[in-house]
C-alpha positions, 0 to 999 in steps of 0.5 A: 808442718803447722807453722808453714801454712799458717803464714800462708793463711794469714796473707791470704785473709790480709789480702781478703780484708784489704779486697774488701775495704776497696770502693766498688768499680764504677764507670770512669765517667763518675767525677763526683759520686756522692754529689751524683747521689744528691741529686733530687731534680735535673733539667735539660740543657740543649743549648749545643744541639740543633734544631732537629736534634732538639727536637729529637732530644723533646721526643725521647725526653716525652717517652722517658718520662712515661711510667716504666719510662727511663726517666721513672727509673733515674729517681730525679724528678725533671724540671723544666727551669734549670734555675730550679734543678741540683743538676744540669743535664747537658746533651751534646751530639756528634754526627757524621756520614760514612759510606757503608754497603747498601742494605738490599744485599744486592751485587752488582758489578759496579762496587761503587753503586752497591755503597751508600751514605748513612749518618751515624749519631753518638751522644754525650752527656755531662752533667753539672752541679747547678750551683757549683758548676762542678762536673759529677758526670760524664759520658758517651753513648753507642753509636746508632745509625740514623737514631738519635733518640737512642743515642740519647737513650744509650747515655740515660742506661749508661747513667742508670747503671752507673747509678746502681752500682754507686747506691749499692 
């Protein structure tokens, strides 16, 4: 009887050992985990943003740099000049308009009057090694209604989550 369960136990132990040796799962946007973990300084590249989007990025960055803000949790230092940064964080914004129900909850006979046009914003982040130009990380944030700063914050929150996963 003992001989029957021993091979099964050995198979279970081998699968546990193989599972323990696997790398931890990360976000699909991590292209180079080692390079991402070596970053000490970064700069923000807003060259593809409109003036309004760039202004909202600057407002977000000012908030994120305050104590307990997103940048302080990132443990990377933001520098103004990309020429002295380890990595470039390029942010772009996809904005589009859609018809949505009016927020007042009214019931109108004319259904077209119960609709309004809303602007939706979704930020995209691309992190590259400044010296080599190699992509280290990229992600798309959640879509927000009329809140670009929240869209930028969401991409950095995803980055923080992935960095925590990588550093465990």
